[in-house]
N, CA, C and O of each residue as an XYZ file, in Angstrom:
500
protein
N     118.839   -206.379     63.163
C     118.068   -207.283     62.521
C     116.435   -206.737     62.233
O     115.952   -205.772     62.826
N     115.913   -207.322     61.497
C     114.422   -206.825     60.797
C     113.587   -207.252     61.580
O     113.558   -208.316     62.198
N     112.500   -205.936     61.546
C     111.104   -206.284     62.423
C     110.013   -207.045     61.427
O     109.633   -206.825     60.277
N     109.694   -208.051     62.431
C     108.598   -208.654     61.502
C     107.608   -207.787     61.076
O     107.452   -207.230     62.163
N     106.723   -207.171     60.261
C     105.309   -206.734     60.654
C     104.102   -207.214     60.739
O     103.506   -207.967     59.969
N     103.737   -206.680     61.834
C     102.115   -207.726     62.681
C     101.482   -206.847     62.117
O     101.823   -205.699     61.833
N      99.805   -207.804     61.810
C      98.682   -206.964     61.378
C      98.130   -206.859     62.567
O      98.480   -207.486     63.567
N      97.183   -206.002     62.484
C      96.225   -205.924     64.050
C      94.448   -207.101     63.412
O      93.892   -206.744     62.374
N      94.088   -207.890     63.918
C      93.194   -208.041     63.408
C      92.308   -208.654     64.025
O      92.772   -209.610     64.647
N      90.698   -208.457     64.172
C      89.535   -208.206     64.879
C      88.890   -209.602     64.362
O      89.039   -209.813     63.158
N      88.239   -210.518     65.061
C      87.328   -211.879     64.671
C      86.362   -211.806     65.215
O      86.503   -212.132     66.394
N      85.345   -211.519     64.950
C      83.798   -211.650     65.347
C      83.508   -213.015     65.105
O      83.546   -213.694     64.079
N      83.079   -213.372     66.800
C      83.049   -214.599     66.852
C      81.335   -214.898     66.921
O      80.544   -214.031     67.294
N      80.911   -216.311     66.484
C      80.141   -216.426     66.179
C      79.516   -216.296     64.512
O      78.681   -217.111     64.119
N      79.941   -215.374     63.768
C      79.978   -215.347     62.545
C      79.756   -216.811     61.469
O      78.872   -216.832     60.613
N      80.319   -217.492     61.603
C      79.740   -218.919     61.463
C      78.683   -218.835     61.091
O      78.101   -218.705     60.014
N      78.309   -218.978     62.766
C      76.669   -219.448     63.149
C      75.759   -218.432     62.367
O      74.649   -218.734     61.929
N      76.322   -217.245     62.243
C      75.023   -216.456     61.685
C      75.166   -216.618     60.083
O      74.143   -216.578     59.401
N      76.134   -216.758     59.621
C      76.039   -217.181     58.170
C      75.366   -218.396     57.958
O      74.501   -218.257     57.094
N      75.436   -219.642     58.456
C      74.357   -221.207     58.566
C      72.491   -220.368     58.745
O      71.542   -220.468     57.968
N      72.596   -219.584     60.106
C      71.269   -219.228     60.160
C      70.420   -217.796     58.724
O      69.291   -217.486     58.343
N      72.080   -217.315     58.388
C      71.369   -216.222     57.347
C      70.705   -217.457     56.014
O      69.827   -217.104     55.227
N      71.373   -218.991     55.988
C      71.539   -219.413     54.859
C      70.417   -220.054     54.311
O      70.176   -220.643     53.257
N      69.407   -219.587     55.988
C      67.858   -220.564     55.935
C      66.959   -219.486     56.102
O      65.754   -219.704     56.235
N      67.446   -218.305     56.107
C      66.324   -216.864     55.679
C      66.130   -216.466     54.522
O      66.902   -216.737     53.602
N      65.132   -215.802     54.394
C      65.005   -215.284     52.736
C      65.736   -214.259     52.532
O      66.091   -213.427     53.367
N      66.073   -214.312     50.960
C      67.593   -213.872     50.378
C      67.292   -212.078     50.875
O      68.144   -211.206     50.703
N      66.186   -211.870     51.376
C      65.718   -210.375     51.421
C      66.706   -209.896     52.730
O      67.382   -208.868     52.761
N      66.611   -210.830     53.700
C      67.199   -210.678     55.155
C      68.872   -210.891     54.852
O      69.678   -210.145     55.406
N      69.323   -211.977     53.920
C      70.543   -212.006     54.015
C      70.978   -210.515     53.038
O      72.006   -210.013     53.495
N      70.494   -209.853     52.002
C      70.700   -208.894     51.461
C      70.515   -207.708     52.447
O      70.950   -206.660     51.970
N      69.912   -207.572     53.871
C      69.862   -206.576     54.069
C      71.180   -206.720     55.356
O      71.555   -205.752     56.016
N      71.676   -207.975     55.491
C      73.329   -208.124     56.381
C      74.376   -207.885     55.707
O      75.486   -207.708     56.209
N      74.011   -207.847     54.004
C      75.324   -207.860     53.294
C      75.260   -205.732     53.548
O      76.257   -205.039     53.752
N      74.218   -205.363     53.469
C      74.328   -203.577     53.161
C      74.964   -203.325     54.180
O      76.045   -202.739     54.226
N      74.167   -203.868     55.328
C      74.867   -203.240     56.611
C      76.362   -203.316     57.430
O      76.851   -202.722     58.391
N      76.808   -204.400     56.487
C      78.047   -204.832     56.700
C      78.534   -203.770     55.322
O      79.731   -203.585     55.545
N      78.370   -203.420     54.733
C      79.168   -203.212     53.648
C      78.362   -201.102     54.015
O      78.933   -200.243     53.343
N      77.702   -200.808     54.566
C      77.399   -199.474     55.183
C      78.845   -199.157     56.177
O      79.728   -198.300     56.190
N      78.531   -200.276     56.901
C      79.907   -200.272     57.771
C      81.162   -200.375     57.861
O      81.705   -199.917     58.866
N      81.871   -200.942     56.933
C      83.094   -200.858     55.965
C      82.707   -199.683     55.329
O      83.922   -199.858     55.235
N      82.260   -198.570     54.741
C      82.671   -197.633     54.056
C      82.259   -196.676     55.098
O      82.238   -195.478     54.816
N      81.970   -197.036     56.133
C      81.754   -195.704     57.989
C      83.338   -195.872     58.210
O      83.988   -194.828     58.246
N      84.039   -197.136     58.365
C      85.282   -197.086     58.874
C      86.101   -196.915     58.272
O      87.161   -196.723     58.868
N      86.116   -196.882     56.895
C      87.202   -196.211     55.776
C      86.692   -194.796     56.160
O      87.521   -194.065     56.702
N      85.445   -194.308     55.955
C      85.883   -193.135     56.227
C      86.122   -192.044     57.554
O      86.235   -190.823     57.663
N      86.129   -193.208     58.475
C      86.423   -192.646     59.873
C      87.718   -192.797     59.502
O      88.091   -191.718     59.042
N      88.851   -193.843     59.464
C      89.748   -193.493     59.294
C      90.324   -192.702     58.187
O      91.550   -192.698     58.302
N      90.056   -192.255     57.502
C      90.261   -191.018     56.580
C      90.195   -189.756     57.120
O      90.839   -188.796     56.698
N      89.368   -189.736     58.118
C      89.032   -188.621     58.990
C      90.353   -188.185     59.617
O      90.867   -187.066     59.611
N      90.822   -189.419     60.206
C      91.546   -189.107     61.529
C      92.924   -189.438     61.448
O      93.698   -189.104     62.345
N      93.381   -190.218     60.203
C      94.549   -190.587     59.641
C      95.557   -189.190     59.291
O      95.038   -188.352     58.555
N      97.297   -188.852     59.906
C      97.655   -187.957     59.375
C      98.122   -187.547     57.770
O      98.694   -188.234     56.924
N      97.789   -186.588     57.738
C      97.903   -186.282     55.805
C      99.146   -185.452     55.995
O      99.175   -184.298     56.423
N     100.068   -186.119     55.657
C     101.146   -185.020     54.779
C     101.383   -185.274     53.959
O     101.599   -184.221     53.359
N     101.666   -186.657     52.855
C     101.367   -186.571     51.359
C      99.820   -186.689     50.672
O      99.275   -186.356     49.619
N      99.543   -187.215     51.645
C      98.047   -187.681     51.107
C      97.817   -189.714     50.964
O      96.877   -190.503     50.871
N      99.223   -189.763     51.024
C      98.936   -191.388     50.237
C      98.275   -192.058     51.262
O      97.320   -192.788     50.997
N      98.752   -191.863     52.642
C      97.722   -192.855     53.665
C      96.291   -193.175     53.254
O      95.629   -194.197     53.073
N      96.057   -191.559     53.168
C      94.282   -190.730     53.173
C      94.234   -191.563     51.925
O      94.309   -192.735     52.292
N      94.173   -191.517     51.051
C      94.325   -191.936     49.645
C      94.110   -193.805     49.077
O      93.468   -194.360     48.187
N      94.923   -194.196     50.028
C      94.958   -196.021     49.726
C      94.339   -196.675     50.876
O      94.326   -197.865     50.562
N      93.803   -196.550     52.068
C      93.039   -197.012     52.708
C      92.105   -197.561     51.745
O      91.736   -197.037     50.694
N      91.717   -198.844     52.304
C      90.497   -199.687     51.440
C      89.273   -200.228     52.383
O      89.230   -200.275     53.612
N      88.288   -200.624     51.417
C      87.766   -201.766     51.813
C      87.105   -202.465     51.253
O      86.301   -202.247     50.346
N      87.605   -204.034     52.125
C      86.957   -204.844     50.711
C      85.997   -205.711     51.776
O      85.910   -205.515     52.988
N      85.329   -206.685     51.013
C      84.569   -207.571     51.351
C      84.714   -209.181     51.010
O      85.082   -209.584     49.907
N      84.412   -209.936     51.982
C      84.562   -211.576     51.874
C      83.434   -212.248     52.505
O      82.852   -211.871     53.521
N      83.155   -213.398     51.724
C      82.358   -214.306     52.312
C      81.041   -213.811     52.241
O      80.267   -213.603     53.176
N      80.804   -213.583     50.583
C      79.787   -213.405     50.096
C      78.879   -211.985     50.932
O      77.765   -211.672     51.350
N      79.906   -211.609     50.829
C      79.744   -209.703     51.586
C      79.395   -209.575     53.229
O      78.814   -208.594     53.694
N      79.744   -210.466     53.852
C      79.262   -210.241     55.042
C      80.397   -210.265     56.392
O      80.167   -210.530     57.571
N      81.482   -209.944     55.831
C      82.832   -210.018     56.044
C      83.555   -208.509     55.512
O      83.470   -208.223     54.317
N      84.358   -207.455     56.602
C      84.600   -206.449     55.956
C      86.245   -206.520     56.391
O      86.644   -207.206     57.332
N      87.056   -205.750     55.597
C      88.019   -205.878     56.276
C      88.743   -204.450     55.801
O      88.971   -204.298     54.601
N      89.093   -203.433     56.731
C      89.616   -202.208     56.399
C      90.860   -201.464     56.684
O      91.137   -201.283     57.869
N      91.589   -201.041     55.839
C      93.219   -201.064     56.180
C      94.225   -200.848     54.932
O      93.793   -200.813     53.779
N      95.000   -200.768     55.106
C      95.917   -200.457     53.896
C      96.566   -201.796     53.048
O      97.053   -202.724     53.694
N      96.546   -201.815     52.106
C      96.610   -202.876     51.294
C      97.726   -202.862     50.294
O      98.110   -203.855     49.677
N      98.369   -201.269     50.151
C      99.488   -200.990     48.910
C     100.574   -201.627     49.925
O     100.218   -201.918     51.067
N     101.963   -201.848     49.476
C     102.977   -202.486     50.048
C     103.921   -201.023     50.787
O     104.466   -201.038     51.890
N     103.898   -200.035     49.964
C     104.291   -199.065     50.144
C     103.831   -198.370     51.416
O     104.449   -197.348     51.715
N     102.850   -198.762     52.204
C     102.148   -198.028     53.249
C     102.654   -198.669     54.648
O     102.211   -198.444     55.774
N     103.821   -199.625     54.217
C     104.413   -199.960     55.273
C     104.440   -198.840     56.926
O     104.409   -199.203     58.102
N     104.502   -197.587     56.389
C     104.589   -196.441     57.487
C     103.325   -196.202     58.194
O     103.101   -195.688     59.290
N     102.391   -196.804     57.113
C     100.949   -196.685     58.456
C     101.474   -197.210     59.259
O     101.733   -196.295     60.041
N     101.969   -198.370     59.799
C     102.211   -199.390     60.836
C     102.907   -197.944     62.017
O     102.423   -197.684     63.119
N     104.177   -197.169     61.338
C     104.530   -196.412     62.004
C     103.874   -195.347     62.765
O     104.287   -194.859     63.817
N     102.587   -194.973     61.992
C     101.995   -193.484     61.937
C     100.975   -194.353     63.114
O     100.622   -193.548     63.976
N     100.555   -195.405     63.312
C      99.720   -196.334     64.256
C     100.038   -196.708     64.952
O      99.141   -197.107     65.695
N     101.522   -196.993     65.482
C     102.027   -197.623     66.911
C     103.020   -196.611     67.382
O     103.475   -196.710     68.521
N     103.468   -195.435     66.413
C     104.355   -194.529     66.864
C     105.782   -194.971     66.603
O     106.087   -196.056     66.110
N     106.718   -193.918     67.026
C     107.966   -194.261     66.892
C     108.418   -193.419     68.151
O     107.700   -192.841     68.966
N     110.015   -193.516     68.090
C     110.745   -192.302     68.583
C     110.468   -191.007     68.257
O     110.214   -190.085     69.032
N     110.548   -190.986     66.743
C     110.075   -189.721     66.419
C     108.573   -189.369     65.968
O     108.321   -188.191     65.716
N     107.788   -190.126     65.880
C     106.590   -190.059     65.508
C     105.619   -190.437     66.503
O     105.373   -191.624     66.714
N     105.017   -189.447     67.165
C     104.034   -190.223     68.360
C     102.625   -191.188     67.762
O     102.481   -191.196     66.539
N     101.794   -191.840     68.459
C     101.368   -192.833     68.089
C      99.815   -192.080     67.785
O      99.228   -191.410     68.635
N      99.269   -192.358     66.322
C      97.804   -191.917     66.123
C      97.283   -193.194     65.636
O      97.476   -193.569     64.480
N      96.744   -193.746     66.347
C      95.719   -195.270     66.086
C      94.812   -194.446     65.783
O      94.341   -193.506     66.423
N      94.440   -195.106     64.101
C      93.011   -195.106     63.532
C      92.205   -195.968     63.671
O      91.096   -195.836     64.188
N      92.811   -197.227     63.097
C      92.010   -198.627     62.571
C      91.451   -198.767     63.994
O      90.392   -198.155     64.140
N      91.810   -199.291     64.869
C      91.013   -199.702     66.126
C      90.147   -198.806     66.424
O      89.008   -199.270     66.368
N      90.205   -197.242     66.848
C      89.286   -196.391     67.342
C      88.366   -196.499     66.152
O      87.186   -196.642     66.472
N      88.615   -196.467     64.856
C      87.373   -196.653     63.862
C      86.215   -198.097     64.209
O      84.986   -198.164     64.201
N      87.077   -198.915     64.438
C      86.699   -199.906     64.736
C      85.406   -200.121     65.672
O      84.314   -200.653     65.470
N      86.037   -199.428     66.872
C      85.329   -199.359     68.298
C      83.868   -198.636     68.081
O      82.749   -198.985     68.457
N      84.424   -197.205     67.140
C      83.763   -196.905     67.104
C      82.436   -197.061     65.873
O      81.808   -196.031     65.625
N      82.051   -198.359     65.136
C      81.329   -198.332     63.947
C      81.184   -199.562     64.635
O      80.367   -200.209     63.980
N      81.606   -200.314     65.759
C      81.381   -201.451     66.183
C      79.784   -201.293     67.042
O      79.065   -202.218     67.421
N      79.563   -199.899     67.173
C      78.243   -199.786     68.255
C      77.684   -199.580     67.591
O      76.642   -200.023     68.074
N      77.276   -198.980     66.171
C      76.735   -198.799     65.423
C      75.869   -199.970     64.317
O      74.705   -200.028     63.920
N      77.044   -200.780     64.092
C      76.887   -201.988     63.004
C      75.297   -202.792     63.718
O      74.869   -203.423     62.752
N      74.363   -203.009     64.847
C      73.984   -203.458     65.729
C      72.472   -202.872     64.963
O      71.440   -203.506     64.742
N      72.882   -201.056     64.595
C      71.645   -200.334     64.629
C      71.789   -200.849     63.190
O      71.514   -202.037     63.022
N      72.124   -200.232     62.281
C      72.621   -200.401     61.122
C      71.765   -202.268     60.122
O      71.160   -202.556     59.090
N      72.173   -202.774     61.040
C      71.565   -204.370     60.733
C      69.966   -204.318     61.140
O      69.191   -205.035     60.507
N      69.534   -203.576     62.064
C      68.065   -203.394     62.534
C      67.462   -202.464     61.298
O      66.382   -202.650     60.738
N      68.219   -201.642     61.071
C      67.309   -200.762     60.563
C      67.120   -201.101     58.798
O      66.296   -200.574     58.050
N      68.159   -202.142     58.440
C      68.398   -202.491     57.207
C      66.907   -203.859     57.055
O      66.023   -203.910     56.200
N      67.116   -204.630     58.045
C      66.138   -205.507     58.120
C      64.460   -205.349     58.013
O      63.586   -206.016     57.459
N      64.465   -204.067     58.864
C      62.782   -203.359     58.766
C      62.751   -202.787     57.442
O      61.807   -203.025     56.690
N      63.829   -201.963     57.063
C      64.011   -201.567     55.498
C      63.119   -202.355     54.846
O      62.021   -202.087     54.358
N      64.081   -203.913     54.936
C      63.546   -204.331     53.732
C      62.268   -205.359     53.745
O      61.714   -205.739     52.713
N      61.862   -205.771     55.136
C      60.309   -206.345     55.378
C      59.490   -206.003     55.129
O      58.456   -206.604     55.418
C-alpha cells in the first residue's frame, strides 16, 4: 500500500491583517517588511543546508527559498520530486535515524524575525 506524502506546513496567524495594515503604510515600511522576510528566508535556507545530511549533496543543493504574497511570505524546502527521500531523512525510517532540519530552522529563525523586522524598519526610517 502506497504511503501518502505529507507536507509540513506552518501558518502565520494574522498575516492577512498585517498585509492590510502594511497597505496603509508608506512603501518604505512595506519594503522593510519584504527585506526582513527575504533575509529570514535566506537564513532558514542556509540553516537547513548546514544541518542536512550530505551523502551525495543532492538535498543540500536542492533546498530552495521561495516568496509569495508580494514578498511577505516565504517557503523553504525541497521542490524537486526526486527529493522525496528528504522526508525519510526528516522523519527517519527503520534504517535511517531522523534528522529534522526544517522545523528546527523555522524555530531558530522565528526568534530572529521580529529583530530583523525592527532593524529593517529603523534602517529605512
